C-alpha positions as CSV (number, residue, x, y, z in Angstrom):
1,M,-29.8,-4.6,5.5
2,A,-27.6,-1.3,6.8
3,L,-29.8,1.7,6.3
4,R,-28.7,3.7,3.3
5,N,-30.9,6.6,3.0
6,Q,-31.8,7.4,6.5
7,A,-31.8,11.4,7.5
8,I,-29.5,11.5,10.4
9,Q,-30.1,13.9,13.2
10,Y,-26.4,14.8,14.9
11,E,-26.3,16.2,17.9
12,E,-24.0,19.2,16.5
13,E,-24.6,21.1,13.4
14,T,-20.7,20.8,12.4
15,P,-17.8,18.4,13.4
16,F,-15.9,18.9,16.5
17,R,-12.5,18.5,14.4
18,P,-12.3,17.8,10.4
19,A,-12.0,14.7,8.7
20,F,-8.7,15.1,7.7
21,D,-7.6,14.9,11.7
22,Y,-9.0,11.0,11.7
23,I,-7.8,10.6,8.0
24,N,-4.0,11.6,9.1
25,K,-4.1,9.4,12.4
26,D,-3.6,5.3,12.1
27,L,-6.2,4.4,14.4
28,D,-8.2,6.6,13.9
29,L,-8.1,5.9,10.5
30,L,-8.4,2.0,11.0
31,F,-11.5,2.6,13.1
32,V,-13.2,4.6,10.2
33,L,-12.2,2.2,7.5
34,I,-13.7,-1.0,9.6
35,F,-17.1,1.3,9.7
36,L,-16.7,1.4,6.0
37,E,-16.3,-2.1,5.7
38,M,-19.0,-2.6,7.6
39,Y,-21.3,-0.2,5.3
40,K,-20.6,-1.7,2.6
41,E,-21.2,-5.4,3.8
42,G,-24.7,-4.5,5.0
43,K,-24.1,-4.7,8.6
44,T,-25.8,-2.8,11.3
45,E,-24.3,-4.3,14.5
46,I,-20.7,-4.4,15.0
47,N,-18.8,-6.5,17.5
48,F,-16.9,-4.4,19.8
49,A,-14.0,-7.0,19.6
50,D,-14.0,-6.4,15.8
51,L,-12.2,-2.9,16.8
52,F,-9.2,-4.4,18.1
53,K,-6.5,-5.6,16.0
54,G,-3.1,-6.7,18.1
55,N,-2.5,-4.8,21.5
56,Y,-2.5,-1.0,20.8
57,W,-0.2,-0.5,24.0
58,D,2.7,-1.6,21.9
59,I,1.6,1.4,19.7
60,D,4.0,4.3,21.1
61,D,1.4,7.2,20.4
62,V,-1.9,5.3,22.1
63,W,0.4,4.6,25.1
64,D,1.5,8.0,24.9
65,E,-2.2,9.6,24.7
66,V,-3.7,7.0,27.1
67,S,-0.6,7.9,29.8
68,D,-0.9,12.0,29.3
69,T,-4.2,12.7,29.2
70,N,-5.4,10.7,31.6
71,D,-9.3,10.2,30.3
72,Y,-9.0,6.2,30.0
73,Y,-8.9,3.4,32.8
74,S,-7.8,1.0,30.2
75,I,-7.7,0.7,26.1
76,P,-11.2,-0.7,25.6
77,D,-12.4,2.3,27.5
78,M,-10.8,4.7,24.9
79,V,-11.3,2.1,21.8
80,I,-15.2,2.6,22.2
81,E,-15.3,6.1,23.9
82,Q,-12.9,7.4,20.4
83,A,-14.7,4.8,17.8
84,T,-18.2,6.0,18.8
85,F,-17.1,9.5,18.5
86,I,-15.4,9.4,15.4
87,L,-18.3,7.7,13.7
88,E,-20.2,10.3,14.3
89,D,-18.3,13.5,14.3
90,V,-17.3,12.3,10.5
91,R,-20.5,12.1,9.7
92,I,-20.9,8.7,8.5
93,G,-23.8,7.5,10.9
94,K,-25.0,7.2,14.5
95,V,-24.5,4.9,17.5
96,V,-28.3,3.4,18.0
97,G,-27.1,1.4,21.1
98,V,-24.7,-0.6,22.7
99,G,-25.4,-3.7,24.2
100,I,-24.8,-8.0,25.1
101,K,-27.0,-10.3,22.7
102,D,-27.0,-12.7,25.8
103,T,-26.1,-12.5,29.4
104,K,-26.0,-15.6,30.7
105,E,-23.3,-16.6,27.8
106,A,-21.5,-13.4,29.1
107,L,-21.9,-14.5,32.2
108,R,-20.0,-18.1,31.6
109,D,-17.4,-17.0,29.4
110,L,-16.5,-14.4,32.2
111,L,-16.3,-17.5,34.7
112,I,-14.3,-19.6,32.3
113,E,-12.1,-16.6,31.7
114,I,-11.6,-16.7,35.8
115,A,-10.9,-20.3,36.0
116,K,-8.3,-20.1,33.4
117,I,-6.2,-18.0,35.3
118,G,-6.1,-20.6,38.0
119,P,-6.8,-20.3,42.1
120,E,-3.9,-18.4,43.0
121,R,-4.3,-15.6,40.0
122,A,-7.7,-15.5,40.3
123,K,-7.5,-14.9,44.6
124,E,-5.5,-11.8,43.4
125,E,-7.8,-10.6,40.6
126,A,-11.1,-11.3,41.8
127,P,-11.7,-8.0,42.7
128,A,-11.2,-7.3,39.2
129,Y,-13.8,-9.2,37.9
130,F,-16.1,-8.6,40.5
131,G,-17.4,-5.8,38.9
132,S,-18.3,-7.5,36.1
133,V,-20.2,-10.4,37.1
134,E,-22.0,-8.1,39.5
135,Q,-23.1,-5.7,36.7
136,L,-24.0,-8.8,34.5
137,T,-26.3,-10.4,37.4
138,F,-27.8,-7.3,37.8
139,L,-28.6,-6.4,34.1
140,E,-30.4,-9.8,33.5
141,S,-32.0,-9.3,37.0
142,Q,-33.5,-5.9,36.0
143,E,-34.2,-7.1,32.6
144,M,-36.2,-10.1,33.8
145,N,-38.2,-7.6,36.2
146,N,-39.3,-5.8,33.0
147,R,-40.4,-8.5,31.2
148,H,-42.7,-9.4,34.3
149,L,-44.2,-5.6,34.8
150,A,-44.5,-6.2,30.7
151,A,-46.5,-9.3,31.3
152,E,-48.6,-7.9,34.4
153,A,-49.5,-4.6,31.6
154,N,-50.4,-7.3,28.7
155,P,-51.8,-10.8,30.7
156,D,-52.6,-12.3,27.2
157,R,-48.8,-12.4,26.2
158,T,-47.7,-13.3,29.4
159,L,-45.8,-16.9,28.3
160,E,-45.0,-14.9,25.3
161,I,-42.9,-12.8,26.7
162,L,-41.6,-14.6,29.5
163,R,-40.2,-17.3,27.3
164,L,-38.6,-14.6,25.1
165,K,-35.0,-16.4,23.4
166,D,-33.8,-13.1,23.2
167,R,-31.6,-11.8,25.9
168,G,-30.5,-8.9,24.6
169,L,-29.5,-5.8,26.2
170,F,-29.3,-2.8,24.6
171,F,-28.6,0.9,25.8
172,T,-28.1,4.1,24.2
173,K,-26.4,6.7,24.7
174,K,-29.4,8.6,26.6
175,D,-29.7,5.4,29.1
176,G,-25.7,6.0,29.8
177,Y,-24.9,2.8,28.0
178,F,-21.0,3.6,28.6
179,R,-21.7,3.8,32.8
180,K,-23.9,0.9,32.7
181,L,-21.4,-1.3,30.4
182,Q,-18.0,0.0,31.3
183,S,-16.5,-3.3,33.0
184,I,-18.2,-5.5,30.9
185,I,-16.7,-3.5,28.1
186,I,-13.3,-4.0,29.9
187,D,-13.6,-7.9,30.4
188,L,-15.7,-9.0,27.7
189,P,-15.4,-7.1,24.2
190,A,-15.9,-9.8,22.5
191,H,-19.7,-9.8,24.1
192,I,-20.1,-6.0,23.2
193,W,-22.3,-5.0,20.2
194,I,-22.3,-1.8,18.4
195,S,-25.9,-0.9,16.8
196,V,-25.2,2.0,14.2
197,E,-27.2,3.8,11.4
198,Y,-25.2,4.6,8.7
199,D,-25.4,8.0,6.8
200,S,-24.7,7.2,3.2
201,E,-24.5,11.1,1.9
202,G,-21.6,11.3,4.7
203,I,-20.3,8.4,3.6
204,S,-19.5,9.4,-0.2
205,R,-18.4,12.9,1.1
206,L,-15.3,11.0,3.3
207,E,-14.8,8.4,0.8
208,S,-13.8,11.5,-1.5
209,E,-12.0,12.9,1.5
210,I,-10.0,9.9,1.8
211,E,-9.3,9.5,-1.5
212,S,-7.7,13.8,-2.3
213,Y,-5.8,12.8,1.4
214,F,-4.0,9.8,-0.2
215,E,-3.1,11.6,-3.4
216,K,-1.3,14.3,-0.9
217,F,0.3,11.6,1.2
218,S,2.0,9.7,-1.5
219,S,3.2,13.0,-2.9
220,D,4.7,13.9,0.4
221,A,2.2,17.1,0.5
222,L,1.4,16.3,4.2
223,I,5.0,15.5,5.4
224,D,5.0,18.3,8.3
225,K,1.0,17.5,9.1
226,L,2.0,14.9,11.9
227,P,-1.1,13.4,14.3
228,R,-1.0,14.0,17.9
229,Y,1.8,12.3,19.7
230,Q,3.6,11.5,16.6
231,E,7.1,12.6,16.3
232,K,7.5,12.2,12.6
233,R,6.6,10.8,9.1
234,P,8.8,9.4,7.0
235,Y,9.2,9.9,3.1
236,F,6.7,8.3,0.9
237,A,9.2,6.4,-0.8
238,Q,11.0,5.5,2.5
239,Q,7.7,4.3,3.9
240,I,7.1,2.3,0.7
241,E,10.8,0.8,0.9
242,N,10.1,0.0,4.8
243,F,6.9,-1.7,4.1
244,Y,8.4,-4.0,1.0
245,R,11.4,-5.2,3.6
246,Y,8.9,-5.7,6.3
247,V,6.6,-8.0,4.2
248,S,9.8,-9.7,2.5
249,R,10.5,-11.3,6.1
250,L,6.5,-12.6,5.7
251,N,5.7,-16.3,4.3
252,L,4.3,-15.9,0.8
253,I,1.3,-17.9,0.3
254,G,0.7,-17.6,-3.7
255,N,0.1,-14.3,-4.1
256,T,-1.2,-13.8,-0.1
257,V,0.7,-13.0,2.3
258,N,-0.6,-12.9,6.4
259,I,0.0,-9.9,7.9
260,P,0.3,-9.9,11.7
261,F,-1.3,-7.3,13.5
262,S,1.8,-6.2,15.5
263,V,2.6,-4.5,12.2
264,L,0.7,-1.4,13.8
265,S,3.5,-0.8,15.9
266,E,6.2,-0.2,13.2
267,N,7.8,2.9,13.0
268,G,9.5,2.8,9.7
269,F,5.9,2.9,7.8
270,E,2.4,3.8,8.7
271,A,0.8,0.4,8.5
272,V,-2.9,1.7,7.7
273,K,-1.8,4.5,5.1
274,I,0.1,1.8,3.3
275,L,-2.2,-0.7,3.2
276,K,-4.9,1.8,2.5
277,Y,-3.1,3.3,-0.4
278,L,-2.2,-0.1,-1.8
279,Q,-5.6,-0.9,-1.8
280,L,-6.6,2.5,-3.2
281,K,-4.3,1.5,-6.4
282,G,-5.7,-1.9,-6.6
283,V,-2.5,-3.2,-5.8
284,V,-4.2,-5.2,-3.1
285,Q,-7.2,-6.3,-1.8
286,M,-7.6,-7.3,1.8
287,R,-10.4,-7.1,4.4
288,W,-10.2,-4.7,7.6
289,S,-12.1,-7.0,10.3
290,D,-10.1,-9.5,9.5
291,E,-9.6,-11.9,12.9
292,G,-6.1,-13.0,13.6
293,S,-4.2,-11.3,10.9
294,W,-4.8,-9.0,7.5
295,K,-5.2,-11.7,4.5
296,V,-3.3,-9.4,1.8
297,E,-3.8,-10.4,-1.3
298,F,-1.5,-8.8,-4.0
299,A,-2.2,-8.3,-7.9
300,K,1.8,-8.8,-8.7
301,V,3.8,-11.5,-7.5
302,P,7.0,-11.3,-6.7
303,I,6.5,-8.5,-4.6
304,T,9.0,-5.3,-5.5
305,P,8.6,-1.7,-4.9
306,D,7.6,-1.3,-8.3
307,T,4.5,-3.6,-8.2
308,L,4.0,-2.0,-4.8
309,L,3.9,1.4,-6.5
310,G,2.1,-0.2,-10.2
311,I,5.0,0.6,-12.3
312,H,5.0,-2.8,-14.6
313,R,7.7,-3.4,-16.7
314,E,8.4,-6.5,-19.2
315,Q,11.6,-8.8,-18.3
316,G,13.7,-8.7,-20.9
317,T,12.9,-6.2,-22.7
318,P,15.6,-3.3,-23.6
319,V,14.3,-0.3,-22.4
320,S,14.9,3.0,-25.1
321,A,16.9,5.9,-24.7
322,P,15.0,8.2,-27.0
323,S,16.7,11.6,-27.5
324,L,14.9,14.2,-25.8
325,K,16.8,17.0,-26.6
326,T,14.5,19.3,-28.2
327,V,11.4,18.1,-26.3
328,L,12.3,18.3,-22.4
329,S,10.8,21.3,-20.5
330,F,8.8,21.9,-17.4
331,D,6.2,24.6,-17.4
332,Y,5.9,26.0,-14.0
333,Q,2.8,27.1,-14.2
334,T,0.8,24.2,-14.7
335,S,3.0,21.8,-12.9
336,V,3.8,19.6,-16.2
337,L,6.7,18.0,-17.3
338,S,6.9,17.2,-21.1
339,V,9.8,14.0,-21.6
340,G,9.1,13.3,-25.3
341,D,5.8,12.9,-26.3
342,Q,4.5,12.5,-22.3
343,K,3.2,14.9,-20.5
344,I,3.7,14.4,-16.8
345,Q,1.5,16.0,-13.7
346,I,3.8,17.0,-11.2
347,K,1.9,17.5,-8.0
348,G,4.2,17.3,-5.0
349,P,5.2,21.3,-4.3
350,D,9.3,20.2,-3.5
351,Q,9.1,18.0,-7.0
352,R,7.5,21.3,-8.4
353,E,10.2,23.5,-7.4
354,L,13.3,20.5,-7.5
355,L,12.5,20.8,-11.4
356,N,11.9,24.5,-11.5
357,I,15.6,25.6,-10.5
358,I,17.2,22.1,-11.9
359,V,15.9,22.7,-15.4
360,K,17.5,26.4,-15.7
361,D,20.6,24.4,-16.2
362,P,20.1,20.9,-17.5
363,S,23.6,19.9,-17.9
364,K,24.5,20.7,-14.1
365,E,25.3,18.5,-11.0
366,W,23.2,20.3,-8.7
367,F,24.2,19.8,-4.9
368,F,20.4,18.9,-2.6
369,S,21.9,22.3,-0.2
370,E,22.2,24.5,-3.6
371,I,18.3,23.7,-4.1
372,S,17.1,24.0,-0.9
373,E,18.8,27.4,-0.2
374,L,17.6,28.8,-3.6
375,Y,14.2,27.5,-2.2
376,D,13.9,27.9,1.3
377,H,16.3,31.3,1.3
378,A,17.2,32.0,5.0
379,E,14.9,28.6,6.7
380,A,17.0,25.8,7.4
381,I,18.5,24.0,5.2
382,N,16.7,20.7,4.4
383,E,18.7,18.3,1.6
384,K,16.7,15.0,2.4
385,K,13.7,16.2,0.9
386,F,14.8,17.4,-2.3
387,Y,16.8,13.6,-2.6
388,N,13.1,12.2,-2.0
389,A,11.8,14.4,-4.3
390,A,14.0,13.7,-7.0
391,Y,13.0,9.9,-6.0
392,Q,9.3,10.9,-6.6
393,V,10.3,12.6,-10.2
394,N,11.9,9.2,-11.6
395,L,8.6,7.4,-9.9
396,K,6.1,9.8,-11.9
397,I,8.2,9.2,-14.8
398,A,8.8,5.7,-14.4
399,Q,5.5,5.3,-14.5
400,N,4.4,6.8,-17.6
401,T,7.6,6.0,-19.8
402,S,10.3,3.3,-19.9
403,I,12.9,5.7,-18.7
404,K,13.7,4.2,-14.9
405,D,16.7,6.7,-14.5
406,F,15.9,10.1,-15.8
407,L,17.6,12.2,-13.0
408,L,20.9,10.3,-11.4
409,T,21.1,11.0,-7.5
410,T,23.6,10.5,-4.7
411,K,23.3,11.4,-1.4
412,Q,24.0,14.8,-1.9
413,T,23.6,15.7,-5.5
414,V,21.0,15.2,-8.2
415,Q,21.4,15.9,-12.2
416,F,19.9,14.8,-15.4
417,N,20.3,11.9,-17.3
418,K,23.0,13.0,-20.0
419,R,22.1,10.2,-22.4
420,Y,18.9,11.8,-22.7
421,L,19.5,15.2,-22.8
């Protein structure tokens, strides 16, 4: 079972980077979510292959990072170094050891892989595999030598020691596990196992940070907080729409869609973040450590942008149009919008400023450029962020009332729907 109350001594007193940096970058977040899932399942040994979801070379910012830094020889190098570093840096656990459970089985599978590529390619690529063959045979020989030494030191247990079925080899950081296993990590990731201890207090703390992050992420408060090597972040509403279009192309079996790992290379939305947001909201159920693809079960079908955002409407029910003339107000200090009897908390700063400006003249059709100029003053006009802010306000109101069209928008303008004024 997982060590849930173990006091862990970390090498550094404070993290090298804040947890936000890892939550904010999709691939780093994916590693974190896999570790958290393993913890909840009570698994203290994690197969290295579980950290691979598709071909990471296809993800633009991964390619840029590996190419620019020259820190890694291969994607497996990058994955094991970053994943194990992140585990400890966000203070959710510690790597006890990294190793191979059965050297003979690993060597057999390596030889099978070489045979599969055929004699001609084998001649060309033999040098690339030779390091792993050499290292596996060396480690096995070294292990047997250690057993003989142990048997000599314990004559009464000689047969027991030499007949041990367990052929596992695990190395600590102090042993230099990466140096000992590097070629095998590259060629045989499925035979590498990572043994970990968990920090239950750190996990609780990180899960709270993750929830807080997604509240801000979904209100576009992090629109400019880009992770390294990422050039832009689409607005949340746009990401949801793009994800909806993507999922609509896949086959729906009952309420389940198998989402291929190639989704990680999509540019219209941040796949890990969108899926985690939907998971937190109870819209989907899934396992991050799935093999082959993510089996994603949706709480509501058919899938629509509304169901993804948790908005449920009864089909055929007429939408009432209450008179809001005397009960429409916005309190700038508390960010509370009063619509009828509903008091709605507005969280995004752009949404707050939008409402604060247009409520001054509710009957006016406001240009987004005009709102941007009033808000940003001398800064560059940004119409797009206020278009998205209007979308978010409508979404908030739709989630709390029967009104879907409280704000009417074009690409350039926004105004209150006069039927409610």
